[in-house]
N, C-alpha and C positions, 0 to 999 in steps of 0.2 A: 504493499499500500505506500503511494507516494504522499508527500506532505500535504496536497490539496485534499486528497481523498481521506486524510486522517483529520483535517480540519473540518471537512464535511461531515464526518461522522461525530466528531465533537459537538457542532452546531446542532445536529439532529437531537442529541441529547439536551443541549442548553441554547435553544434558539434566539433567546433574548440577552445573552452575555455579550456586553458592548466590549470589552477588551478582545474577545474572542472574534467577533464580528470584524473589528478593525484589523486583527491580524489576517483573517480570511481574505479580506477585500484587499490588502497589500500583496497577500501571495497570489491572489487572482490577477492582479495588475502586472506583476513580475512574469506570469506566464500567459498573459495576453488574454485571459478568459474575462473580457470587458463586461459581457451582460451580468455575469455573476458577480462582478466587482461592484456593478451599479446597484444592483439589489441589495447587497450587503451594506453599501454607504447609505441608501435610501432608509434601510431599517434601523441603522444607527441615528440617522437624523430624525425619524420619528420617536425612537427612545429618548434621544437627549438633542433637542432642537438648538442647544446652545454649543455642540460640539463643533469647533472651528476646523478641526482636522477632518472630520467627516464631510463637511461642507464643501471644503476645498477638493477633497478627494472625489466627491462626486461631480463637481465642476471639471476635473481632470479627466475622469472616465467620459463624460459628455463630450469633451474636447478630443479625446482619442477616438470616440466613435463617429466623429465627423459631424455631431449635432450642434453646430456652431450657434445658431440663433438661441437655443435652450441654454447653452453654456453661457452666453453673454448675459442673458436675462438673470440666470443663478448668480454669476461673479458680481454683477452690478448691484443686486439686492443684498449680497453679502457685505459688499464694500459700502452701501449706503448706511449701514450701521456700524462700521469699522474703517472709517476712512484713513486711519494711520497704519493699517495693515499692509505692510510692504510686499509681502510674499502674494497677497491678493492682488496687489495691483501688477506684479510681475506676471501672473498667471493671466490677468485681464490682458495685457499686453501681447502675449502669445497668441491668445485666441483671435484678437483683433487683427493681428498680423496675418494669421491664417484665413480671416475673413475678408482680406484684402483692404482693411481700413488702416492704412499706414499712418495717417494723421493722428487717429485715436490710439493707435499702438504706440507711437512716439511719446504722447503725452502720458499715457499710463506707465511705460518703462521710465520716463524721467521722474514720474512721482515717485515710483518704487525705489530708484538709486538715490534719490533724495532722502527718503527715509531711512534707507540702509544700503551703504555704499557696497557692501558685501554681496548685494544680489546682482551686482554687474553680470550679463550674461553676453559674451562675445559674440557667440553664434546669433542670438537675437539681434543684436546691435549691427551685426554685419548685414544680416537680411533686410533691417530697416536702413541701411546706409548710414549708421550713426557708429562713430568711433566709439570704443568701449569708454571713454570717458564721459559721453553722454551728448557730445556734440558733433555736428556732421560737418564733413569737409566741403561739401557744396549745399549748403542750407536750401532746402525746397522751399516752394510757396505753401506755406502751411495754411490749413484751413483755420476760419476764425474761431470755430467751436467744434467740439466732439461731444462724445457721450460722457467725458469727463469735465466738460467746461472748456473755457479758453485754453489755448496754448501759448505760452509764453515765447517771446523771441529770445529773451534772456534766460538762458536756462540755468544759470547759477554755476556753469563749469569753466568761467574765463574764456580767453580768445585762442586756445592752443589749436594747432591745425592736426588733421589726422596723422601727418607724417610724424609729428612728435610723439605720437603713442605707439605708432607701429614700428618705428626705429628704422625704417626702411629696410629691413631684413628680410622681406618677403612674407609668406604665409606663416602664421603663427601656430605653434603646436597646440592642440586642443588641451584644456587643464586636465582631462582624464588621463592623458598619455604623458609617460616621461621618457625622454630620449637619454641615452647613456652612451658612454665608450667604454666597453667592457675590458678589463685588464687580463683576460686570459686569451689564449690562442690555441692553434691546433696541438702544440706540444703538450697542452694540459689535458688533452683528450685522448684517452687511450683506444686505440683499434679504431674501426671505421674508416681504414684507408681509401677504400673505392668511394665512400661517398665525400670524403674530403677532396678527392681529387675531382670529382663532379662539381664540387663548389669552386675549386680553383679554376676550372675551365671556364666556369660562367662569370666569375669575378675577377680573382686575382691576376690571372694570366692576362685577360684582356686589358686591366690596368697597366701591367708592365710592358705589354706589346701591343700599343693601341693600333700602330699602323698595320701590323701584321693581320690583326683580327679584322680591322676594317676592310682590308684587301679582300677577305672571305665573307664580308657582309655580316659579321658576327658583333652583336653589341654586347656591352656590359650589362650584366644582370639577368633577369629571367625569373623562372618560377620553379622550385623544387618541393615535391610533397614528401615527407618524410612520414613512414608508417611503421608500427611494430608495438610489441609490448610495452607497457609503462615502465619508467625507469631505466631505460636503455641508453639515455644520454641525448636525445633529440633537442631538449631545450637548452643543454650545455653546449652542443655542437653549434647551435644557432649564435649563442653569445661568442663563442670562440671565432666563429667566422667573422663577425664585426670587429673583433679584436685583432685577428690575423690582417685585416685591410685596414685597420684604425677608421672604421666607419662609425657612423651613427647608428644605434641600434634601438628599435622600438618593438616591445613585446607587448601584444595585444590579445585580448580574449573577447568573448562574446559580451560579457558584464561590461567591458569598456566602451564598446559601440552602441549598445542598444540603449535606446531612449523611450520612455512612454509615450512621447508626443510624436505623431504621425509626421514622418518625414525627417526628423532629426537624426534618425539613426544613420540614414543615408548621408545626411550632411557630416555628421562624424566621421564617417568612413572616407569621405571626399577629403575632409580636412586632413586626415592623416597621411593620405597619398600626396596632397599638395605640399605638406611640409616635407615629405621625403623627397619628392621630385626637386624642391628648391634646396635642399640639402645633401645631394647625393656626393660621394656615394654613401647609400643607406641601406640597412638590412631591415626589412619589416617581417617580423616573426609573428605569425597567427597561431597561438597555442590552442590544442583543441579545436582544430579548424573545421572539423565536422559539424560543430555547432553553429558555425557562422556560414558554411558552404554545404548545408543539408541538401539532400535530393528534394526537389521542388515538388515532385509528385506525392511526397509524404506529407506536404505542408497544407493546412485547411485555410491559414490566415495569410491574406494578400500582403499583410504587412511583412511577414518573414520572406516571401517570394521577391517583394520589391528590393529588399535589403541584398538577397543574393544576386539579384539581378546588377545591382550597383556595383557589388564586389566584382563581378565578371566584367563589368565595363572599365572600371578602375584599371584591373589586370590587363585587358587588351590594350590600355594607352591609346585609344582612338582619338580622344580630343587632347591628350597631352602626351609628353614624351618620358617614357619610363627608363630611359637608358640610364644606367648607373644604380638602379634599385633592384636589389635581389629580395624576391618574395619566397619566404621560407614558411611551409606549413607543416604542422605536426599533428598527427592523429592516432588514436588507438583503434579506431573504427573506421578504415577507408571505405567499407562497403557503405557507409551512410552517406557519402559525399556525392553531391550531384556530378554525373558524368560529364557535363559541359566544362567543369574546372580541370579536366584532363586533356582538353584539346591543346594542340601545340599553340604556343604563346602565352598560355597561362601555366598551370603546373604541367610543363611538358617534360619533366622527369619525376616518376613515381618511384621512390626508392625505399626498399625495404631495410630496417635497422633492426637486426636481430640482436638477441643477447650476445655479450662479447664472447669470442672464442677463448681458448685457453691462453696463447700469448697475449691477447689483449687483456684478459683479466689479470695476469701478471703484471702487465704495465699499469693498470688501474690500481690494483693494490699498491704498487711502488709509488705510484703518485699520492696516493691517500696515507701512506706511512711517512711522506716528508713532514719535517718539523713535529713529529710525534717521538716521545721517548720510546724507542725500541731497541730489542736485541738485533742481531743478525737475523734477518727473516728469510725463510726459503720460499720465496714468492712462487716458484714453479710447483712446489707441493701443495702450497694453498689454492693456486690455479686449479690444479687437477682435482682438488676435492670440492670445487664450488661449480659444477657443470650446470649450465641454464641459469647460473646467478646473473641478474641484471646489475647495472653500476649501482642501482638504489640498494639491491640486496648485498652488493659488497660493502657499501656503507654501513648497511644495518650490522654485518658482521663486525666491523671495527667498532660500532657503538656498542655492541653487546659485550665485546671483549674488553673494552675500555671500562665500562661499568663495572665489571668483574674485578679489573686490576685497581680500580679506584677504591673499590671497597676495602681492599687489602692495604692499599696506600694510606688511606684514612686512619687505619688501626695503627700503623708504624708511623705515620708522619713523614714518610719517605717516599720519594718518587721511585716507582715500580716500572721498569720498561717492559712494554709488550713483546712478548715471545710468540714463536711459531705456534706452539701448543696452545696458548690463549686463543688465537685466533681459529685455529682447528676446532677447538671446544665449541667456539661461538658459531662456526659454520654448520656444526651439527645441530645446533638449537634453532637454526633459522631455516625455513623452507624456501626455496625459488618461487618467487610470485609470478613468473612467467608462465608457468604451467597452465593457470586458468585461462591466460589469453590464448595460448595456443589451441585449447580445447574448442574455443569458439571460432578462431581462425581457420581451423582444420576444416570446418564444415563449409565456410565459404569458398576456401580454396578448392574443395572437392567439387562441390555443387554450384557455385555462383562465379566461376572463373572466367568471365567473358574476355576472350583476347589474351589469356594466360597472365592476367595482372597479378595473380597470387601464387605464380609457379615457383617463385623463390621461397614462399612458406612451405610449399611442398618439398622443394629440395631439402630445406633445412630440417624438416621432419622425416626425410629419407622415404617419401612417398612417391612412388612412380604411378601415373595415371595414364 
């Protein structure tokens, strides 16, 4: 039973439990079950007409459903008794913007940030052609009045021009994302040599030999989809790739991109790609990409489908140049990804990332042992006893062994080095977590292996088809 089903069952037993209703409404919004969210918020409003959170939640649902007229009526009724509610004015601005009332939206937005400067919304300001400071670079002919009353020409934020706030550095990085320059490289990643070479061919070699690659019509960047059991180093390899070429690195998941307001998720995704284009070379890493690139035939909600279409369009680079952008996707469930993403020009390389083999495990263990108090360790013996262990499993072995040695060290008050016996004992206490994944992957590889996509899985398992 998932979380929503559990909450439904709890509400069946206690239908007028206000905190439970609010929790259920929030969960419905997160899962885009808008009709149920609306019913829950309406019930709270009946039980507690003074609940501001429920009233704003209901307006948000109406906005998401596209019922803009009713949403405007509700939010203006709310603000008539709470004129100093900044969050309410911000929501009003968003609704008016979607209702094509730019003048009213500007007025509501300015009221919101005057009440609370922390409510500044760069995406909304951009759509209204207002800088994040609250002043337009090219002031429009403002309407004399709106639903919120007259709009002042003097917005109270001084005479700064837009260039002073943008810094002239091109597209800004959305607030939900963080760019970094990883301090690890391929040398810190054990094994996966074939995958490393594939990435070198897409980014590192073209950067070092631009004329040669240009002669063959090859561009810097592209897309690589990595799949395999969890804990096998897909995320670490993505970071190491950025570190290897000293590039900007953006790690993104569905929760970063998704927004409850219709159209904002697509804007978020576009903003990330625009930033990457302006700051190439750049590595965009989509973790658990199957959540963002799900097969469209499995989706009932049009909002999810439009986000997938946006990602496809951004990867194509039809309206912008993606040269210098490496798009890496990682997934444990490639069978849930829309086939359109595997078309050449998008994720044109789909690579299986298996658990590290014995030499790779020895290398990983050696890297993990660095800067730890150890005896002379027999890495070959340890690697031999950890078949099918992922990188995460090997880390767990070190953690278990360390806890055991720390217990002794605390009793004696002295540092006790980790030995081969400690690690072998820990390996016996931990089971490889990759086995469960291979049980599922085996069925897909045998019975849903169109075009031989999962032949590497069968080869790893020693199965001939």
